[in-house]
ZAMARGU-4260 file (C-alpha; in steps of 0.2 Angstrom, whole numbers, plus 5000, padded with zeros to 4 digits):
<rodrens>
0) 5810/4815/5710 | 5826/4822/5704 | 5836/4810/5714 | 5826/4795/5706 | 5829/4803/5689
5) 5848/4803/5692 | 5848/4785/5700 | 5856/4792/5716 | 5854/4780/5731 | 5851/4786/5749
10) 5840/4799/5758 | 5847/4815/5751 | 5831/4825/5755 | 5833/4822/5774 | 5840/4839/5778
15) 5844/4855/5769 | 5862/4851/5772 | 5861/4834/5763 | 5851/4842/5749 | 5866/4854/5747
20) 5878/4840/5745 | 5867/4831/5733 | 5867/4847/5722 | 5885/4849/5723 | 5891/4832/5719
25) 5877/4825/5708 | 5868/4839/5700 | 5881/4852/5697 | 5894/4839/5693 | 5883/4832/5679
30) 5879/4849/5673 | 5898/4854/5671 | 5901/4837/5662 | 5887/4841/5650 | 5894/4858/5646
35) 5911/4851/5643 | 5903/4840/5630 | 5892/4852/5621 | 5900/4869/5622 | 5908/4876/5607
40) 5927/4877/5608 | 5941/4881/5596 | 5940/4869/5582 | 5926/4859/5590 | 5910/4856/5581
45) 5895/4850/5590 | 5880/4843/5582 | 5863/4850/5585 | 5856/4833/5592 | 5871/4831/5605
50) 5862/4843/5617 | 5847/4831/5617 | 5857/4816/5619 | 5869/4822/5632 | 5857/4832/5643
55) 5858/4824/5660 | 5840/4829/5667 | 5829/4823/5653 | 5820/4811/5664 | 5816/4825/5677
60) 5807/4835/5663 | 5798/4820/5656 | 5781/4829/5658 | 5787/4842/5645 | 5783/4835/5628
65) 5797/4838/5615 | 5808/4847/5626 | 5821/4850/5613 | 5816/4854/5595 | 5833/4849/5587
70) 5831/4864/5574 | 5845/4876/5581 | 5860/4874/5593 | 5857/4891/5601 | 5838/4887/5604
75) 5841/4870/5612 | 5856/4877/5622 | 5844/4891/5629 | 5832/4877/5634 | 5845/4867/5643
80) 5851/4882/5653 | 5833/4887/5657 | 5830/4869/5664 | 5846/4870/5675 | 5841/4887/5682
85) 5825/4880/5687 | 5834/4866/5697 | 5846/4878/5704 | 5833/4889/5711 | 5825/4875/5720
90) 5842/4872/5729 | 5845/4891/5732 | 5828/4892/5742 | 5833/4876/5752 | 5850/4885/5756
95) 5840/4900/5763 | 5830/4888/5774 | 5846/4879/5781 | 5848/4891/5795 | 5832/4886/5803
100) 5839/4868/5805 | 5852/4876/5816 | 5842/4889/5825 | 5830/4881/5837 | 5822/4895/5847
105) 5809/4907/5839 | 5820/4922/5845 | 5835/4916/5836 | 5825/4913/5820 | 5816/4930/5821
110) 5833/4938/5822 | 5840/4929/5807 | 5825/4934/5797 | 5826/4952/5803 | 5845/4953/5797
115) 5845/4942/5782 | 5828/4939/5774 | 5816/4953/5778 | 5814/4967/5765 | 5801/4977/5775
120) 5802/4979/5794 | 5788/4988/5804 | 5790/4995/5821 | 5786/5009/5832 | 5798/5023/5837
125) 5796/5018/5855 | 5801/5000/5851 | 5816/5006/5841 | 5822/5016/5856 | 5820/5001/5867
130) 5829/4988/5855 | 5842/5000/5848 | 5857/4992/5856 | 5851/4975/5851 | 5848/4979/5833
135) 5865/4988/5831 | 5874/4972/5838 | 5865/4961/5826 | 5872/4971/5811 | 5854/4977/5806
140) 5856/4987/5790 | 5843/4997/5780 | 5843/5010/5766 | 5826/5018/5768 | 5815/5024/5782
145) 5796/5028/5780 | 5788/5037/5795 | 5769/5037/5796 | 5760/5049/5807 | 5776/5058/5810
150) 5767/5074/5815 | 5762/5064/5831 | 5780/5059/5836 | 5791/5067/5848 | 5805/5076/5840
155) 5818/5066/5850 | 5809/5050/5845 | 5810/5054/5827 | 5829/5053/5827 | 5831/5036/5835
160) 5826/5026/5820 | 5839/5035/5810 | 5853/5027/5821 | 5849/5009/5821 | 5864/5004/5811
165) 5883/5006/5813 | 5891/5018/5800 | 5901/5010/5786 | 5918/5018/5782 | 5912/5033/5793
170) 5896/5036/5783 | 5878/5031/5786 | 5871/5020/5772 | 5854/5028/5774 | 5849/5035/5757
175) 5831/5040/5759 | 5820/5047/5774 | 5801/5049/5770 | 5790/5058/5783 | 5771/5057/5781
180) 5760/5066/5793 | 5747/5080/5796 | 5752/5095/5806 | 5734/5101/5806 | 5730/5086/5817
185) 5735/5082/5835 | 5753/5084/5841 | 5762/5072/5852 | 5755/5069/5869 | 5765/5078/5883
190) 5757/5076/5900 | 5769/5088/5909 | 5761/5105/5906 | 5778/5114/5909 | 5787/5104/5895
195) 5772/5106/5884 | 5769/5124/5885 | 5786/5132/5890 | 5798/5120/5882 | 5787/5118/5866
200) 5790/5099/5867 | 5774/5095/5859 | 5780/5101/5843 | 5786/5087/5831 | 5800/5087/5820
205) 5788/5086/5805 | 5779/5102/5811 | 5796/5111/5814 | 5801/5107/5796 | 5785/5113/5789
210) 5786/5129/5799 | 5804/5132/5793 | 5797/5133/5775 | 5805/5117/5769 | 5796/5112/5753
215) 5783/5098/5756 | 5772/5088/5745 | 5754/5092/5751 | 5739/5081/5750 | 5726/5089/5738
220) 5713/5075/5737 | 5704/5065/5750 | 5696/5048/5747 | 5687/5045/5764 | 5673/5056/5768
225) 5657/5062/5758 | 5661/5079/5750 | 5648/5087/5762 | 5657/5080/5777 | 5674/5085/5770
230) 5668/5103/5770 | 5668/5103/5789 | 5687/5102/5790 | 5694/5105/5772 | 5695/5124/5777
235) 5710/5120/5787 | 5720/5115/5772 | 5727/5125/5757 | 5718/5115/5744 | 5709/5099/5748
240) 5698/5092/5735 | 5689/5075/5733 | 5696/5060/5724 | 5685/5054/5709 | 5678/5038/5718
245) 5671/5050/5732 | 5661/5059/5719 | 5655/5044/5708 | 5654/5029/5720 | 5637/5023/5723
250) 5638/5022/5742 | 5643/5041/5743 | 5628/5045/5733 | 5615/5036/5744 | 5607/5043/5759
255) 5610/5036/5777 | 5594/5025/5780 | 5583/5031/5794 | 5590/5049/5794 | 5586/5064/5785
260) 5603/5071/5785 | 5621/5063/5782 | 5628/5074/5796 | 5619/5084/5810 | 5623/5093/5826
265) 5610/5088/5839 | 5608/5100/5854 | 5607/5091/5871 | 5600/5100/5886 | 5603/5096/5904
270) 5595/5080/5911 | 5587/5083/5928 | 5595/5099/5929 | 5613/5092/5926 | 5624/5095/5911
275) 5642/5091/5913 | 5649/5083/5929 | 5666/5081/5936 | 5667/5066/5948 | 5686/5069/5949
280) 5698/5082/5942 | 5697/5082/5923 | 5686/5067/5922 | 5672/5075/5913 | 5655/5066/5910
285) 5638/5071/5903 | 5625/5058/5906 | 5612/5066/5894 | 5624/5065/5880 | 5629/5047/5884
290) 5611/5041/5885 | 5607/5051/5869 | 5622/5043/5859 | 5618/5025/5865 | 5599/5028/5860
295) 5604/5033/5843 | 5616/5018/5841 | 5602/5006/5847 | 5590/5014/5834 | 5603/5012/5820
300) 5605/4994/5825 | 5587/4991/5825 | 5585/4997/5807 | 5599/4986/5801 | 5615/4995/5803
305) 5630/4983/5806 | 5638/4986/5822 | 5656/4985/5815 | 5651/5001/5804 | 5648/5012/5819
310) 5660/5020/5831 | 5657/5031/5846 | 5669/5045/5850 | 5671/5057/5863 | 5683/5071/5869
315) 5686/5065/5887 | 5690/5049/5895 | 5677/5051/5908 | 5663/5051/5895 | 5671/5036/5886
320) 5669/5026/5902 | 5652/5032/5905 | 5646/5028/5887 | 5653/5010/5890 | 5644/5009/5906
325) 5627/5014/5898 | 5630/5002/5883 | 5633/4988/5896 | 5617/4992/5904 | 5606/4995/5889
330) 5612/4983/5875 | 5628/4975/5876 | 5621/4958/5879 | 5606/4960/5868 | 5608/4949/5852
335) 5598/4961/5842 | 5610/4976/5846 | 5626/4971/5854 | 5641/4983/5856 | 5648/4996/5843
340) 5664/4993/5834 | 5674/5005/5846 | 5670/5017/5860 | 5685/5028/5862 | 5692/5046/5863
345) 5695/5057/5848 | 5714/5057/5852 | 5715/5038/5852 | 5706/5037/5836 | 5717/5048/5826
350) 5723/5038/5810 | 5707/5027/5810 | 5690/5028/5802 | 5673/5021/5801 | 5657/5023/5790
355) 5647/5031/5804 | 5653/5041/5819 | 5643/5046/5834 | 5652/5061/5843 | 5649/5067/5860
360) 5658/5084/5865 | 5653/5083/5883 | 5656/5100/5889 | 5642/5112/5894 | 5651/5126/5904
365) 5667/5129/5895 | 5673/5123/5877 | 5688/5114/5885 | 5702/5107/5875 | 5691/5106/5859
370) 5696/5124/5857 | 5712/5117/5849 | 5707/5116/5831 | 5718/5101/5827 | 5707/5091/5839
375) 5691/5097/5829 | 5699/5092/5813 | 5703/5074/5819 | 5685/5073/5826 | 5676/5079/5810
380) 5687/5068/5798 | 5684/5051/5805 | 5668/5048/5797 | 5665/5041/5779 | 5647/5042/5777
385) 5638/5049/5792 | 5643/5060/5806 | 5631/5064/5821 | 5637/5077/5834 | 5629/5078/5851
390) 5634/5094/5860 | 5627/5110/5869 | 5624/5121/5854 | 5624/5137/5864 | 5641/5134/5870
395) 5651/5129/5854 | 5642/5141/5842 | 5651/5156/5850 | 5668/5148/5849 | 5679/5158/5837
400) 5691/5144/5833 | 5678/5132/5829 | 5666/5144/5819 | 5670/5138/5801 | 5664/5120/5805
405) 5650/5125/5817 | 5643/5137/5805 | 5639/5123/5793 | 5633/5112/5807 | 5621/5126/5812
410) 5614/5128/5795 | 5604/5112/5798 | 5591/5108/5812 | 5598/5105/5829 | 5586/5091/5832
415) 5586/5073/5827 | 5575/5069/5812 | 5572/5051/5810 | 5564/5040/5796 | 5560/5023/5805
420) 5551/5016/5790 | 5568/5014/5781 | 5580/5000/5783 | 5598/4997/5780 | 5603/4998/5765
425) 5592/5011/5756 | 5592/5016/5738 | 5586/5034/5742 | 5598/5047/5735 | 5607/5058/5748
430) 5598/5074/5741 | 5581/5066/5742 | 5570/5067/5758 | 5563/5051/5765 | 5545/5046/5761
435) 5532/5048/5775 | 5532/5059/5790 | 5548/5062/5800 | 5550/5056/5818 | 5556/5071/5828
440) 5567/5068/5843 | 5567/5084/5853 | 5577/5079/5867 | 5585/5064/5875 | 5570/5057/5886
445) 5559/5057/5870 | 5573/5048/5860 | 5575/5035/5873 | 5556/5032/5874 | 5555/5031/5856
450) 5569/5018/5854 | 5561/5008/5868 | 5544/5007/5859 | 5553/5004/5843 | 5562/4990/5850
455) 5546/4982/5857 | 5538/4984/5840 | 5553/4976/5831 | 5553/4961/5844 | 5534/4959/5841
460) 5537/4959/5822 | 5550/4946/5824 | 5539/4935/5835 | 5525/4936/5822 | 5536/4932/5808
465) 5543/4917/5817 | 5525/4910/5821 | 5520/4912/5803 | 5535/4903/5797 | 5534/4888/5809
470) 5524/4874/5802 | 5513/4864/5814 | 5522/4848/5818 | 5512/4832/5816 | 5517/4815/5823
475) 5521/4802/5809 | 5506/4791/5806 | 5493/4803/5812 | 5488/4810/5795 | 5471/4802/5789
480) 5471/4798/5771 | 5457/4802/5759 | 5446/4787/5754 | 5440/4789/5736 | 5421/4787/5733
485) 5424/4782/5715 | 5433/4768/5706 | 5452/4768/5707 | 5461/4757/5695 | 5474/4745/5703
490) 5487/4750/5690 | 5494/4768/5693 | 5494/4772/5675 | 5476/4766/5671 | 5461/4776/5668
495) 5455/4785/5684 | 5436/4784/5679 | 5425/4773/5669 | 5414/4780/5655 | 5398/4779/5666
500) 5407/4789/5680 | 5412/4802/5668 | 5394/4804/5661 | 5388/4805/5679 | 5400/4819/5683
505) 5395/4829/5668 | 5376/4828/5672 | 5380/4834/5690 | 5390/4848/5683 | 5375/4853/5672
510) 5363/4853/5687 | 5375/4864/5697 | 5376/4876/5683 | 5357/4878/5681 | 5355/4880/5699
515) 5368/4894/5699 | 5359/4903/5685 | 5343/4902/5694 | 5351/4910/5710 | 5359/4924/5700
520) 5344/4929/5689 | 5327/4935/5695 | 5314/4921/5694 | 5304/4931/5680 | 5319/4932/5669
525) 5324/4914/5670 | 5320/4906/5653 | 5320/4888/5649 | 5333/4882/5637 | 5334/4867/5626
530) 5344/4852/5632 | 5357/4855/5618 | 5359/4873/5622 | 5372/4872/5636 | 5385/4885/5640
535) 5403/4880/5638 | 5415/4880/5653 | 5423/4896/5647 | 5406/4905/5646 | 5401/4898/5663
540) 5417/4905/5671 | 5414/4922/5664 | 5396/4921/5671 | 5403/4917/5688 | 5416/4931/5687
545) 5404/4945/5682 | 5387/4948/5691 | 5372/4949/5679 | 5364/4965/5677 | 5345/4967/5676
550) 5337/4975/5661 | 5329/4991/5664 | 5310/4992/5661
</rodrens>
């Protein structure tokens, strides 16, 4: 369009390179010529209308009415310069894309964007370690580093992102380094016990800085969990309150439908005399808890909870695989239930969240690595609206390290109280009990049996609803029409009945009325009335609605 407005022949828009030449020899040259004619110089007076007459891009801005007002030289000159900046910006952007005409492979283009165009670049510390030499050779430059979850990064890995560029004049151009983390949650994973315990290698640089007393900015308000759920872990922090939306938002004020409590500790006893099992070293499993957790998940899905709002967490990899096997066996392929959003371990779920968390603690003989309070904080802080913990209560209640959290959990019943008459979502406030009697699940077999019966009931309800909703299909042409026994006019807008037919219908109605009166009243009370004493239609309707009472003697 600009080319047409300037009457320039040829295909100047074929590539970014030809567009650049077009700007240089046709656009910029005309603009410089325009400035030489209208710019004020010593002893030179320029008329106000000269800007409008000499402006070379008037045709390009034809869609703008009254582009130049002609009232002031300064005002019209500002408009002209603004129009040229608009054109110049177009060609500046084209010049930025010119490299993509020369770089053909995706790798070369990504490197170009990384070095020349990208403002924010995200990568893991591991990737930075693997690609450090390549990034330095590219001339990669940056001024600021933001490290998220820095309390879960190895100390040596923390330094690598600081060294991804060559110093300039002997000095690093890095100006700012921000570390965000929580040393009250899980540290880096060190599988070698010697390095972990004796070399203190699991301590992150973030934790080291905090322990050395370096001033930090502490989080004093959380915006994830209900205040009641937050109380399960906020005792580990100096001063952790709640953000306003957690206190005032509607979803945090409503109860979890189908449950009496928004968080609960459910005691799980041995099943067939077996609690935890260890098929291979450190591969802990608990079949009773796995079945209990899956049954609770199925119950939640049957009353309408979305699957993507539910996550199942456990403290051991063996239990994770067992729960997945139970889900595959019970409900994975069932269209009414399906799979939950995620089934994983507490360690892997750090940094993530979901509305409803079902947590299996697995162990029945020893507390295990949940004795590490940092793991407990992670486990308790993943839920937004509902947290249901399945564990052997007699084991964990006596653990000193976990006492502040389990003291609050023990204040409520250790059995699952259900309200199956409710459906997702409910309008019941969180501090109000459900209507009707509670369905108590005393143990895993009872909960599994209840969910099975509840599922059969739901399926039967769906079948009944479908049968009622389906209309009986009839083959076209099989419906028999009604043949009127009175006169029907040939014209659709004509009178439907003749005067004789109307009189005949009125007479029949009077006879039916008298017969009805005779049936309702005792024979001795029926009195003959004159032909002109006839009840109106409204009075007759009232007589039909209300039974007539006999007079007392």
